[in-house]
C-alpha angles and dihedrals in degrees: 000000000000111000134188121197116196116212117021101213130131091300103029097052095051086049093052088048090049092053093048092046089055090063103269133123108248133191121189124206122205134165088216109086091194090058092047091048091049091050094048088048087054088244123134108242093209130028132238105050106124114237093359097114091042092053094042089054091060105035100046096054090042088059093240096117132033137157137222140173090220120090090196088065098049111029107053112090096006117147089211138010118201116195120202098165117153119260114204132205125216110245093213102041101024087226120140117256105214094179097117096037091049091051092050094047093049091049091048090049092055089062106031116130129197119277096035125138110215113200121186113204099171110107107256139183112264113277097024098111091055103031099039116018099038095058093040092053092046092050096047095043103036086227129118123238115234092027110045100017136002132228128206139170117227115166122218110237103186138112121231110252095035102043095133094049092046092051090059095041105050130059114255108237121210135180123182137196091228137019090250093052089052091050090050090050094050090050091050100046092044086054095049103034135060122201136212118233112253124187091188097071126088092234135016118297111255138078111349115198108212092194099242137034088242092062093049091049092050091046093061095045090044095054091047099042089048087063095048089048093047090050089047089056092047090050089050091051089045092054091049093046096051089051089053105044093256129138100229090194093062089047092050091048091051093047096050091051083081112073095232097058121078104165113172127221123271123235149161096267146004110219142161133085096290120036100050093041111042098058087060088052090051090050091052087072101027105040094165091067094111095168090059092048092048096050091048093049092047095050093046087054098057098091092053091046096051092046087049087054091051087053089052092057101038101031118224112013092203112131096004124132108245127189123198109201109210132026094189117091090232137017120278095010123106099218133105100192105148088343116176089233091086101056089036092058091041090052092051094045095049085061092053098257120149102234132201128177131221128192125161089214099054128066119225092256091054092050088050089052089054087056098259136123106232125237131203123212107253094045122122115270138168098193133024126192115193104213105164126044097226110167093239091062092064088080094046113140133185087253088066088060105040112210095012111162096183141018119202104200103197095179104036088243103132129080115255094207091057090053097049106137096025119086111252127184116198121185109250098019132089 
């Protein structure tokens, strides 16, 4: 097949590589010329994705994968077009911002030819595929969906850093606007993906047709919103436990020894492209979902709450040397999307602290580009806030932060015995 992938980001590029690696001719489209140049040079444009460079080095020279900034070069005659264009959410209103996706869809529509399957993989509010993309594609192309071309929704369900493994591990969900569209989508994904055998699933691993685009849209929102709500519940338990002299981690471990309890871990922040964003997409079409809103607000409040606890221990933070450990949103991943580092730094600075940031995955120049003053372990500090659970922080000791008067461990990652004699706040413990 001839396949076009629109947007060669941290999900789109590995998808394009996966399709090409399965024996198909793939053209990737991206508005960023530097990304396009990197792909055409068989060079990964971002680090950290397992097997990506190895596969690019084979597929690009073999002519199986190339990239362009021109939709006219990629879309006409494609058997399938897969879109993984970012969808943003307004921080103030929590409403989705479709600007980038609208632009990509209109550009696609101008060059759409009969017989093409169009699959949206970007997470969407329920009803968007049918109510927004179908009419936009029909208007821009002059073609009729369901007759001349087909549209489906098929959410990505992978994590950056392990995309190729996750593509094999998890069922591929699809939802068409018509039965024929769903059939075409099943054939397409069965031709470009391979699946691991899994005895723990209620049906064989592979392509799962959910019947409608709306069901597939909701499935993606539900599985991610569940995690945010679960973390919110864990954070609520953690706040209560800390106030009552209880170790919430022992409580959670005890609860989860029973097979019907799956309580997640509390923490200073919920970051990444997915968990902080998708509950808000869900709320955009279900505004009465109070439990979702409450959990999202609680999780977003955790950096401010923990910095407030630090203030209650140290008194005024004005003029203190504060260090935030970790810019990445999760350990081992060089990504700052919705990272807790931003609200944590803001909460410290609002109290007059002088703040520096450390992260073993980022150079000093990269931290400055993010708006932070870099910190090197061994430099003087009054207060440290551990925001990211990088493996290297597990061995952190007071000697690494000379003069430190308080550690706020927002991930329960450090060793309590090592910190004996130095005040230490851990989310969820007294």
